[in-house]
C-alpha positions as CSV (number, residue, x, y, z in Angstrom):
1,M,6.6,12.6,-11.8
2,K,10.3,12.8,-11.2
3,M,12.3,9.7,-11.0
4,S,15.9,9.3,-9.9
5,G,18.3,6.7,-8.6
6,S,20.3,8.6,-6.0
7,N,20.3,11.4,-3.5
8,A,23.2,13.7,-3.0
9,A,25.6,12.2,-0.4
10,A,29.0,12.9,0.9
11,G,30.3,9.5,-0.2
12,P,29.3,5.9,-0.8
13,K,27.5,4.2,1.9
14,Q,29.3,1.6,4.0
15,T,28.0,-1.9,3.5
16,V,25.6,-3.3,6.1
17,A,24.9,-7.1,6.3
18,P,27.2,-8.2,3.4
19,D,26.1,-11.8,3.9
20,A,22.4,-11.1,3.4
21,K,20.7,-13.6,1.1
22,R,17.3,-15.1,0.4
23,T,16.8,-18.8,0.0
24,P,13.7,-19.2,-2.2
25,V,11.1,-21.8,-1.2
26,Q,9.9,-24.0,-4.0
27,G,6.5,-23.0,-5.2
28,E,6.4,-19.8,-3.2
29,R,4.4,-16.8,-4.5
30,P,6.0,-13.4,-4.8
31,L,5.5,-11.0,-1.9
32,L,4.4,-7.5,-2.5
33,F,4.8,-5.5,0.8
34,V,4.0,-1.9,1.3
35,L,5.6,0.2,4.1
36,V,3.8,3.4,4.6
37,V,5.9,6.0,6.5
38,G,3.4,8.4,8.1
39,E,4.3,12.0,8.8
40,T,3.7,13.7,12.1
41,A,0.9,11.3,13.1
42,R,0.6,10.9,16.9
43,A,-0.9,7.7,18.3
44,K,-3.0,9.6,20.8
45,N,-5.3,10.8,18.1
46,F,-6.0,7.4,16.6
47,S,-9.3,6.0,17.6
48,L,-7.7,2.5,17.2
49,N,-5.8,3.5,20.3
50,G,-8.9,4.7,22.3
51,Y,-9.2,8.3,21.1
52,A,-12.8,9.5,21.6
53,R,-13.3,10.7,18.1
54,D,-13.7,8.2,15.3
55,T,-10.6,9.1,13.3
56,N,-10.0,5.5,12.0
57,P,-13.3,4.3,10.6
58,E,-11.7,2.7,7.6
59,L,-8.8,0.9,9.4
60,A,-11.3,-0.4,12.0
61,R,-13.3,-2.1,9.3
62,R,-10.3,-3.9,7.7
63,N,-9.1,-6.4,10.3
64,V,-5.8,-4.6,10.9
65,I,-3.4,-5.5,13.7
66,N,-2.8,-2.4,15.8
67,F,0.3,-1.9,18.0
68,P,-0.8,0.7,20.6
69,H,2.6,1.0,22.4
70,A,4.9,2.2,19.7
71,T,7.7,4.8,20.0
72,S,9.8,6.7,17.5
73,C,13.5,7.1,17.1
74,G,13.3,10.9,17.0
75,T,11.0,13.8,17.1
76,S,11.8,15.1,13.5
77,T,11.9,13.6,10.1
78,E,15.6,14.4,9.7
79,V,16.4,12.2,12.7
80,S,13.7,9.6,12.6
81,L,13.7,8.6,8.9
82,P,17.4,7.6,8.7
83,C,17.3,6.0,12.2
84,M,14.2,3.9,11.6
85,F,15.7,2.2,8.5
86,S,19.1,1.7,10.2
87,V,20.5,-1.3,11.9
88,Y,21.7,1.0,14.7
89,G,18.3,2.5,15.6
90,R,17.6,4.3,18.8
91,A,19.2,1.6,21.0
92,R,22.6,2.2,19.4
93,Y,22.0,5.7,18.1
94,D,25.0,7.2,16.4
95,E,24.1,9.8,13.8
96,R,27.4,9.6,12.0
97,Q,27.2,5.8,11.7
98,I,23.5,5.9,10.7
99,L,24.1,8.4,7.9
100,S,27.3,6.7,6.6
101,H,26.0,3.2,6.4
102,E,23.4,1.5,4.2
103,S,19.8,1.2,5.3
104,V,17.7,-2.0,5.4
105,L,16.5,-1.0,1.9
106,H,19.9,-1.5,0.5
107,V,20.2,-4.9,2.3
108,L,16.9,-6.0,0.8
109,A,17.9,-4.9,-2.6
110,R,21.2,-6.7,-2.5
111,A,19.3,-9.9,-1.5
112,G,17.2,-9.7,-4.6
113,V,14.1,-7.8,-3.3
114,G,12.8,-5.1,-5.7
115,V,12.7,-1.8,-3.7
116,L,10.8,1.3,-4.8
117,W,10.6,4.6,-2.8
118,R,7.5,6.7,-3.6
119,D,7.6,10.2,-2.0
120,N,5.0,12.9,-1.5
121,Q,7.2,14.8,0.9
122,S,10.8,15.9,1.4
123,G,12.7,12.9,0.1
124,C,14.2,9.9,1.7
125,K,17.1,11.6,3.6
126,G,19.6,9.2,2.1
127,V,17.7,6.1,3.1
128,C,17.0,5.1,-0.5
129,E,20.2,6.5,-2.0
130,G,21.0,4.7,-5.3
131,L,17.7,2.9,-5.3
132,P,14.6,3.5,-7.6
133,Q,12.6,6.5,-6.4
134,E,9.5,8.4,-7.6
135,Q,9.0,11.9,-6.3
136,L,5.3,12.5,-6.6
137,D,4.6,15.9,-4.9
138,G,4.9,17.7,-8.2
139,A,2.5,15.5,-10.1
140,S,-0.6,16.8,-11.9
141,V,-3.5,14.4,-11.2
142,P,-6.9,16.1,-11.3
143,G,-8.7,15.9,-7.9
144,V,-5.5,14.9,-6.1
145,C,-3.0,17.6,-7.0
146,A,-3.5,21.4,-7.1
147,G,-1.5,24.5,-6.2
148,G,1.9,22.7,-6.2
149,Q,0.8,20.1,-3.6
150,C,-0.7,16.6,-3.9
151,F,-2.8,14.9,-1.3
152,D,-1.5,11.5,-0.2
153,E,-3.8,9.6,-2.6
154,I,-1.1,10.4,-5.2
155,L,0.9,7.6,-3.6
156,L,-1.7,5.1,-4.8
157,D,-1.6,6.4,-8.3
158,G,0.4,4.2,-10.6
159,M,0.4,1.2,-8.3
160,D,-1.2,-1.0,-10.9
161,R,1.9,-0.5,-13.0
162,V,4.1,-1.3,-10.0
163,W,2.1,-4.5,-9.5
164,R,2.4,-5.5,-13.1
165,D,6.2,-4.9,-13.1
166,S,6.9,-6.7,-9.9
167,R,7.5,-10.2,-11.1
168,G,9.4,-11.2,-7.9
169,N,9.4,-10.0,-4.3
170,A,9.0,-6.3,-4.0
171,L,8.9,-3.6,-1.2
172,V,7.3,-0.3,-1.9
173,V,7.8,2.5,0.6
174,M,5.3,5.3,0.6
175,H,6.4,8.5,2.3
176,Q,3.4,10.5,3.2
177,L,2.8,14.3,3.5
178,G,0.5,13.1,6.3
179,S,-0.2,15.6,9.1
180,H,2.8,17.9,8.4
181,G,2.2,21.2,10.2
182,P,1.6,23.9,10.7
183,A,-0.8,24.1,7.7
184,Y,-2.8,21.1,8.8
185,F,-5.8,22.3,6.8
186,R,-3.9,21.9,3.6
187,R,-3.3,18.2,4.1
188,Y,-6.8,16.8,3.4
189,P,-9.5,17.3,0.7
190,P,-12.7,19.3,1.7
191,A,-14.6,16.0,2.0
192,F,-12.6,15.2,5.1
193,A,-13.1,18.5,6.9
194,R,-15.4,16.6,9.3
195,F,-14.2,18.2,12.6
196,Q,-15.2,21.9,12.7
197,P,-14.4,24.7,13.2
198,A,-10.9,23.9,11.9
199,C,-7.9,26.2,12.0
200,G,-7.5,27.6,8.5
201,T,-4.1,29.2,8.7
202,D,-0.5,28.2,9.3
203,E,-0.2,30.9,11.9
204,L,-1.3,28.6,14.7
205,R,-1.2,31.4,17.3
206,Q,-4.2,32.9,15.6
207,C,-6.4,29.8,16.3
208,P,-7.8,28.4,19.6
209,D,-6.3,25.0,20.5
210,A,-9.6,23.3,19.8
211,E,-9.6,24.5,16.2
212,I,-6.0,23.3,15.8
213,V,-7.0,19.9,17.1
214,N,-9.9,19.8,14.7
215,A,-7.7,20.5,11.7
216,Y,-5.2,17.9,12.9
217,D,-7.8,15.3,13.4
218,N,-9.1,15.8,9.9
219,T,-5.6,14.9,8.6
220,I,-5.7,11.7,10.6
221,L,-9.2,10.9,9.2
222,Y,-7.8,11.4,5.7
223,A,-4.8,9.3,6.3
224,D,-7.1,6.6,7.5
225,H,-9.0,6.9,4.2
226,V,-5.8,6.5,2.1
227,L,-4.7,3.5,4.2
228,G,-8.1,1.9,3.7
229,K,-7.8,2.3,-0.1
230,L,-4.3,0.9,0.0
231,I,-5.5,-2.2,1.9
232,D,-8.3,-2.8,-0.6
233,W,-5.8,-2.6,-3.5
234,L,-3.5,-5.0,-1.8
235,A,-6.4,-7.4,-1.1
236,A,-7.1,-7.4,-4.9
237,A,-3.4,-8.0,-5.7
238,Q,-3.6,-11.3,-3.9
239,S,-4.6,-12.8,-7.2
240,T,-0.9,-13.0,-8.1
241,H,1.0,-12.0,-4.9
242,D,1.1,-12.5,-1.2
243,T,0.5,-9.0,0.1
244,G,0.9,-6.9,3.3
245,M,1.2,-3.5,4.7
246,L,2.9,-1.8,7.7
247,Y,2.2,1.8,8.6
248,V,4.2,3.7,11.1
249,S,4.7,7.4,11.6
250,D,8.1,9.1,11.8
251,H,7.3,11.1,14.9
252,G,4.3,12.6,16.7
253,E,3.2,16.2,17.3
254,S,2.3,18.7,20.1
255,L,-1.0,20.4,19.7
256,G,-0.8,22.9,22.5
257,E,-0.1,20.6,25.5
258,S,2.1,22.4,28.0
259,G,2.3,25.3,25.6
260,L,4.1,23.3,22.9
261,Y,3.3,23.1,19.2
262,L,4.6,21.1,16.3
263,H,7.6,18.8,17.1
264,G,11.4,18.6,17.3
265,V,11.9,18.8,21.0
266,P,15.2,17.1,22.0
267,Y,14.4,13.5,22.5
268,A,15.5,13.2,26.1
269,I,12.9,15.8,27.2
270,A,10.3,15.3,24.5
271,P,6.7,14.9,25.6
272,A,5.1,11.5,24.8
273,V,2.9,13.0,22.1
274,Q,6.0,13.6,20.0
275,T,7.4,10.1,20.4
276,H,4.3,7.9,20.8
277,V,3.4,7.0,17.2
278,P,0.8,4.8,15.4
279,F,2.0,1.4,14.2
280,V,-0.5,-0.7,12.2
281,A,-0.1,-3.9,10.1
282,W,-2.3,-5.6,7.6
283,L,-1.5,-9.1,6.3
284,S,-3.5,-10.6,3.5
285,P,-5.0,-14.1,4.1
286,A,-2.7,-15.3,1.4
287,L,0.4,-14.0,3.1
288,Q,-0.6,-15.4,6.5
289,R,-1.3,-18.8,4.9
290,D,1.9,-19.0,2.9
291,S,4.2,-17.6,5.5
292,G,2.6,-19.4,8.4
293,I,2.0,-16.2,10.4
294,D,-0.7,-16.9,13.0
295,D,-3.2,-14.1,13.3
296,A,-4.1,-14.7,17.0
297,C,-0.5,-14.7,17.9
298,M,0.2,-11.4,16.1
299,R,-2.7,-9.7,17.9
300,K,-1.2,-10.8,21.2
301,R,2.3,-9.7,20.1
302,A,0.8,-6.3,19.2
303,Q,0.0,-5.5,22.8
304,Q,3.7,-5.5,23.7
305,P,5.9,-2.4,23.1
306,V,7.4,-1.8,19.7
307,S,9.6,0.9,18.3
308,H,11.3,2.1,15.1
309,D,14.1,-0.3,16.1
310,N,11.8,-3.2,15.1
311,L,11.6,-2.0,11.5
312,F,15.0,-3.2,10.2
313,H,14.6,-6.7,11.5
314,S,10.9,-7.1,10.7
315,L,11.4,-6.2,7.0
316,L,14.3,-8.7,6.7
317,G,12.1,-11.3,8.4
318,I,9.0,-10.8,6.3
319,F,11.1,-11.2,3.1
320,S,13.0,-14.2,4.6
321,V,16.4,-12.6,4.3
322,E,19.1,-14.3,6.3
323,T,22.0,-12.4,7.7
324,K,24.1,-12.2,10.9
325,A,22.7,-8.7,11.3
326,Y,19.2,-10.0,11.7
327,D,17.9,-10.2,15.3
328,P,14.7,-12.3,15.5
329,S,13.8,-10.7,18.9
330,L,13.3,-7.4,17.1
331,D,11.2,-9.0,14.3
332,I,7.5,-8.4,15.1
333,F,6.5,-11.4,12.9
334,A,9.2,-13.9,14.1
335,G,7.5,-15.4,17.1
336,C,4.2,-15.9,15.2
337,R,5.7,-17.4,12.0
338,A,6.0,-21.1,11.4
339,K,9.4,-22.3,10.2
340,R,9.6,-22.7,6.5
341,S,11.3,-25.6,4.8
342,N,13.0,-25.4,1.4
């Protein structure tokens, strides 16, 4: 496992929300929140969203809150990852401003939230620059890592240590390998090769579209398994912390529709399968109780459109960080949370 505190950058990030602060509530329990950044997962292939195949058996059993109408900021990791953590977002998209300014992770850290980025992919693209990071794709955990690659369960390895060390409020970001193509068949263990025959090469032109879809759906099935295990772990962590999870993919994927494969089509002309992404929340009973978040209200809110632009403000809101940069209308929890008194 490689650890570092910074990524290479052209210069120091410009400050965002310099007034950010938390006002602790007397007697509050620490919050341990996990944000899972999915890779190349498209909402269309989630059975939570009505897909005919049962690709989400684990999430369906865990009382998650599913947001079926979610859109991404971009169609590639390079664009979406910086954008989704930025105050600018898609609504005010400006690549230069996004890359030169702090992300919401820096704002949270400055307000006293412990932030840790755990990566099984290509890094945080500057989003976590200067913050604690763990690069896990080169780990050597039997049954999880082999041939220079780790399955996404590696992101759960070591979380007991993180839990023990997080005495205060903490945000852990897990950046998945997910459904990254074209070698979909390499993204899941053999036990999750349920949909067959599955394309077994990264030369997609050699496979019928049906076999490509089978391999891709197996990646979604495995991602569902990983999220289910994470939720179970967070449920156990309620003994000392309020806990919650938010999962959202960076962008979607084309699997042969209109002759398109993979992703990266310019946003203005991108097909919906590249911009319509899964967006799923799980809030522990302890978190709902202590923060006053109403479950029925959240399920109603989940039927409204959301996007990557909600992430910045929702993370500030769940950690009760106050700043002029915070927009409650973009916080998915705000309208369903009782006001807290100090």
